[in-house]
C-alpha positions, 0 to 999 in steps of 0.5 A: 796205976800203970806207968809207961816209959819210952826210950830209943828215939833219936835222929836217923838218916832216911832209910835207917832203922831204930828200935823203940822200947816201952817199959811198963810197970804196974798192973798185969802186963800180959793182959793188956793190949799195947799200942804205939802211936805217933804225933808229928807237928801240926798233926793229930796223934795216929795209931802206928801199930797195936799188939794184943794180949794174944800177940795179934798185930795190926798196923797203919797202912803207912808203916806196914812192912817197915815197922814190927811190933812185939812184946816181951811179957817176962820183961814187961816191955813192948818194942817197936822196930822201925826200918826204912825210916823216911822223913815222914816218920818224924814224930814223937812216938807214945806207948799206950795201953788201956785197962778196964778203968782208964787209958795210959800214955808214956811221955813220948820219944822223939824220932827225927828222920833227916839227912 
């Protein structure tokens, strides 16, 4: 059983930065690709960024150049560094992974970008 716990959300002004963290327990973390998704009110959940077990990354076009996903296999942590935040980045951000048998989600952390 894999558990994902996000932290680091909050209220930030446009142009500001936040770093989200996801603590992962259970399973073999180093073997998993990890991802961050987000869901804004009234919208579908969308992929923000993904990092493979080999640390290859990919990003949604809307966050390229502003967000950086990383992982620390020694600490079983995955991070999302967000810069130049805009109001359209406001959403609940979810940590995600998929094992051979099922998909796992964290509980989400709210990010609000507002002046």
